C-alpha positions as CSV (number, residue, x, y, z in Angstrom):
1,L,37.4,-251.4,-59.2
2,S,34.3,-253.4,-58.3
3,Q,33.3,-256.4,-60.7
4,E,30.6,-254.4,-62.0
5,E,32.9,-251.5,-62.8
6,A,35.2,-253.8,-64.6
7,D,32.5,-255.2,-66.7
8,L,31.7,-251.4,-67.9
9,G,35.2,-251.0,-68.9
10,A,36.0,-248.2,-66.6
11,K,39.5,-247.2,-66.5
12,Y,39.4,-245.8,-62.9
13,I,36.9,-244.4,-60.8
14,N,37.4,-241.0,-59.1
15,S,37.0,-240.9,-55.2
16,P,34.2,-238.9,-53.7
17,E,35.0,-235.4,-52.3
18,T,34.9,-234.6,-48.6
19,P,35.1,-231.5,-46.7
20,E,39.2,-231.2,-47.0
21,Y,39.2,-232.4,-50.8
22,K,37.6,-230.5,-53.2
23,K,38.1,-231.7,-56.7
24,G,37.9,-228.3,-58.5
25,K,40.3,-226.8,-56.5
26,V,43.1,-229.3,-57.6
27,L,44.9,-230.4,-60.6
28,F,46.3,-233.8,-60.9
29,G,49.9,-234.0,-61.9
30,L,50.5,-230.2,-60.9
31,H,53.2,-231.0,-58.4
32,Q,55.0,-233.1,-60.5
33,A,54.8,-230.8,-63.4
34,R,55.3,-227.5,-61.7
35,V,58.9,-227.1,-62.9
36,A,58.1,-227.8,-66.4
37,L,55.0,-225.7,-66.5
38,S,57.4,-222.6,-65.2
39,K,59.9,-223.3,-67.6
40,Y,57.7,-223.8,-70.8
41,K,55.1,-221.3,-69.8
42,E,52.6,-223.6,-71.4
43,A,50.2,-226.4,-69.8
44,V,49.0,-229.5,-71.7
45,L,45.4,-230.2,-70.3
46,V,44.2,-233.7,-70.7
47,E,41.1,-235.2,-69.4
48,G,42.0,-238.3,-67.1
49,N,44.5,-239.3,-64.7
50,F,46.0,-242.2,-66.9
51,D,46.4,-239.6,-69.7
52,V,48.8,-237.6,-67.4
53,I,50.6,-240.6,-66.4
54,S,51.2,-241.9,-69.9
55,L,52.1,-238.7,-71.4
56,S,54.4,-237.8,-68.5
57,Q,56.1,-241.4,-68.9
58,A,56.5,-240.8,-72.3
59,G,58.3,-237.5,-72.0
60,I,55.8,-234.7,-71.9
61,E,56.5,-233.2,-68.5
62,N,54.0,-230.0,-68.6
63,V,50.6,-232.2,-68.4
64,V,47.8,-231.8,-65.8
65,A,44.4,-232.9,-65.7
66,P,41.2,-232.0,-63.7
67,L,40.2,-234.3,-61.1
68,G,37.0,-236.0,-62.7
69,T,35.3,-232.7,-63.2
70,A,35.0,-229.9,-65.8
71,L,37.7,-227.2,-65.5
72,T,37.1,-224.8,-62.9
73,E,38.0,-221.0,-62.3
74,E,40.1,-222.3,-59.3
75,Q,42.2,-224.9,-61.3
76,T,42.5,-222.0,-64.1
77,L,44.3,-219.8,-61.2
78,L,46.6,-222.7,-60.5
79,L,47.9,-222.7,-64.1
80,K,47.8,-219.0,-64.2
81,R,50.7,-218.5,-61.7
82,R,53.0,-220.7,-63.8
83,V,52.0,-220.4,-67.5
84,E,50.7,-218.0,-70.5
85,S,49.0,-220.6,-72.7
86,V,47.1,-223.8,-72.2
87,T,46.6,-226.5,-75.0
88,V,43.6,-228.7,-74.6
89,L,44.2,-232.1,-75.5
90,F,40.9,-234.0,-74.9
91,D,39.6,-237.2,-76.2
92,G,38.8,-237.2,-80.0
93,D,35.1,-238.0,-79.8
94,S,32.1,-235.8,-79.6
95,A,32.1,-235.6,-75.9
96,G,35.6,-234.6,-75.7
97,R,35.1,-231.8,-78.4
98,K,32.2,-230.4,-76.2
99,A,34.3,-230.7,-73.0
100,A,37.1,-228.7,-74.7
101,A,34.5,-226.1,-75.7
102,R,33.1,-225.9,-72.1
103,A,36.9,-225.2,-70.8
104,F,37.4,-222.3,-73.2
105,P,35.6,-219.4,-71.6
106,I,37.1,-220.4,-68.3
107,L,40.7,-220.3,-69.6
108,A,39.7,-216.9,-71.6
109,K,38.5,-215.1,-68.6
110,A,41.8,-216.3,-66.7
111,G,43.7,-214.5,-69.3
112,L,45.0,-217.6,-70.7
113,A,45.7,-218.1,-74.5
114,A,43.8,-221.3,-75.3
115,Y,44.7,-223.9,-78.0
116,G,43.3,-227.2,-79.1
117,A,44.9,-230.2,-80.4
118,L,42.5,-232.6,-82.2
119,L,43.1,-236.2,-81.5
120,P,41.5,-239.0,-84.0
121,P,38.0,-240.2,-83.1
122,G,37.9,-242.9,-80.6
123,E,41.4,-242.1,-79.1
124,D,42.4,-240.1,-75.9
125,P,46.3,-239.3,-75.3
126,D,46.4,-242.6,-73.2
127,S,45.6,-245.0,-76.0
128,L,47.5,-243.1,-78.5
129,V,50.9,-242.7,-76.9
130,R,50.6,-246.5,-75.9
131,K,49.7,-247.0,-79.7
132,E,52.0,-244.9,-81.7
133,G,54.3,-243.5,-79.4
134,L,55.7,-239.8,-78.2
135,E,56.4,-238.6,-81.9
136,T,52.5,-238.9,-82.8
137,I,51.5,-237.2,-79.9
138,Q,54.1,-234.4,-80.3
139,K,52.7,-234.2,-84.0
140,Y,49.1,-233.4,-82.9
141,L,50.5,-230.8,-80.2
142,Q,52.6,-229.0,-83.0
143,E,49.2,-228.7,-85.2
144,K,47.4,-227.1,-82.5
145,M,45.2,-224.1,-83.3
146,G,43.2,-221.7,-81.5
147,L,40.6,-223.3,-79.4
148,F,38.0,-220.7,-80.0
149,D,38.9,-221.0,-83.9
150,Q,38.5,-224.6,-83.5
151,I,34.9,-224.3,-81.8
152,I,33.8,-221.5,-84.7
153,N,34.8,-224.2,-87.3
154,D,33.0,-226.9,-85.6
155,T,29.9,-224.9,-85.2
156,V,30.1,-223.7,-89.1
157,A,30.5,-227.4,-90.1
158,A,27.6,-228.7,-87.9
159,S,25.1,-226.0,-89.4
160,D,22.7,-227.3,-92.1
161,G,23.1,-224.0,-94.3
162,S,19.6,-222.7,-93.5
163,L,19.5,-219.1,-92.5
164,Q,17.5,-220.2,-89.3
165,D,20.0,-222.6,-88.2
166,K,22.8,-220.1,-89.2
167,A,21.4,-217.6,-86.9
168,R,21.1,-220.0,-83.9
169,R,24.4,-221.1,-84.1
170,V,26.0,-217.7,-84.4
171,E,23.9,-216.5,-81.3
172,K,25.5,-219.6,-79.6
173,L,28.6,-218.4,-79.7
174,K,28.0,-215.1,-77.7
175,P,29.4,-216.6,-74.3
176,F,32.7,-217.4,-76.1
177,L,32.9,-214.0,-77.3
178,S,32.2,-212.2,-74.0
179,A,34.8,-214.2,-72.4
180,L,37.4,-212.7,-74.4
181,C,40.1,-210.3,-73.1
182,S,39.9,-207.5,-75.4
183,S,37.7,-205.8,-77.7
184,L,40.2,-206.4,-80.8
185,E,39.9,-210.2,-80.4
186,I,36.4,-210.0,-80.4
187,D,36.3,-207.8,-83.8
188,L,38.6,-210.2,-85.3
189,Y,36.5,-213.3,-84.4
190,R,33.4,-211.5,-85.4
191,K,34.8,-211.1,-88.8
192,K,35.8,-214.8,-88.7
193,I,32.2,-215.9,-87.9
194,S,30.9,-213.4,-90.7
195,D,33.3,-214.9,-93.2
196,L,32.8,-218.5,-92.5
197,F,29.0,-218.1,-92.1
198,G,28.6,-215.8,-95.1
199,I,26.4,-213.4,-93.0
200,D,26.8,-209.5,-93.1
201,P,29.3,-208.4,-90.2
202,S,26.6,-205.9,-89.0
203,A,24.0,-208.7,-88.5
204,V,26.8,-210.6,-86.5
205,F,27.6,-207.8,-84.4
206,K,23.8,-207.3,-83.4
207,A,23.5,-211.1,-82.9
208,T,26.4,-211.1,-80.4
209,G,25.3,-208.5,-78.3
210,G,27.7,-205.8,-78.9
211,F,30.1,-207.3,-76.2
212,I,33.1,-205.5,-74.8
213,G,36.3,-207.1,-73.8
214,R,36.9,-208.6,-70.4
215,S,39.4,-205.8,-69.5
216,E,36.9,-203.1,-70.8
217,Q,34.2,-204.6,-68.6
218,L,36.3,-204.6,-65.4
219,A,37.7,-201.0,-66.1
220,V,33.9,-200.0,-66.2
221,K,33.2,-201.8,-63.0
222,D,36.1,-200.1,-61.4
223,L,35.0,-196.7,-62.6
224,N,31.4,-197.1,-61.3
225,S,32.2,-198.7,-58.0
226,Q,30.7,-197.2,-55.2
227,T,33.4,-198.4,-52.8
228,I,36.0,-195.9,-54.3
229,P,36.0,-193.0,-51.7
230,G,37.2,-190.5,-54.3
231,R,34.3,-191.1,-56.4
232,I,32.0,-190.9,-53.6
233,A,33.2,-187.5,-52.4
234,E,33.0,-186.4,-56.1
235,R,29.3,-187.4,-56.5
236,E,28.3,-185.8,-53.3
237,L,29.9,-182.4,-54.3
238,M,28.0,-182.7,-57.8
239,G,24.7,-183.4,-55.9
240,L,25.4,-180.5,-53.8
241,L,26.3,-178.0,-56.5
242,L,23.2,-179.2,-58.5
243,D,20.8,-178.8,-55.5
244,C,22.0,-175.4,-54.4
245,P,23.3,-173.8,-57.9
246,E,23.7,-170.3,-56.2
247,I,27.0,-171.6,-54.6
248,I,28.5,-172.6,-58.0
249,P,30.1,-169.1,-58.8
250,R,31.9,-169.3,-55.3
251,A,32.8,-172.8,-56.0
252,S,34.3,-171.7,-59.1
253,K,35.9,-168.9,-57.9
254,E,37.6,-171.0,-55.1
255,K,38.4,-173.8,-57.7
256,V,36.4,-176.3,-56.1
257,L,35.0,-177.2,-59.6
258,E,38.4,-178.7,-60.4
259,Y,37.8,-181.8,-58.0
260,V,34.8,-182.8,-60.4
261,T,36.1,-184.8,-63.2
262,E,32.6,-185.6,-64.9
263,P,32.7,-184.0,-68.4
264,A,29.0,-184.0,-68.5
265,F,28.5,-182.0,-65.3
266,H,31.0,-179.3,-66.7
267,R,29.0,-179.1,-69.9
268,S,25.9,-178.7,-67.9
269,L,27.1,-175.6,-66.3
270,V,28.2,-174.3,-69.7
271,C,24.5,-174.7,-70.8
């Protein structure tokens, strides 16, 4: 550290990126934690390098951190190979909570269960484990809760109670809902939002855009993909039959219509 950086109280300064070194594609401590991650199927995600070092030395083996950046999709894919869930153990201040909230959609879109462990304000994992030891950190990890539940609770707590403010805050939850993997999860969280804000469920549904889950979005995208040869051939056949209806009886007799799976097309023939 330079004298100026030391005077500012910085713990460390991250090295700059190079063409060979992309921070968003690596996780600090991943190599050392790889066995524990595969064993426990869970990662403890912290913010800084010293958090990783201190927790690892204290006995928490499955701990990793982004390298001075916000969590990226590439980093979650590295975790997805080894774990099923991630517990975010970020600093206990406002900035740490906001960083944890930003991590949720990235984790959810990767199909990882996301949890949050709340540290006391002004503490980070490094300082806390040094002052109070491993048992205190384990206590906070055991008291973890769903990260989106935590985000919703924080959003409700920050509201001034006015209808205008409630509406604004509910709408801000849309990106989190759209990152979820299933429509059931979305429905359950909509109900939670409705109950905590005291808003009619139908109003919450309208405000959050009627999202379907990530898995359903991908299924629809695949179904409508123009790159699937079978779908292209079927649409070309439908176009030919609609343009030349006089050949439909012959196509029916020769069972060509069986190659068309679109129900609306068959209903149009009946009409």
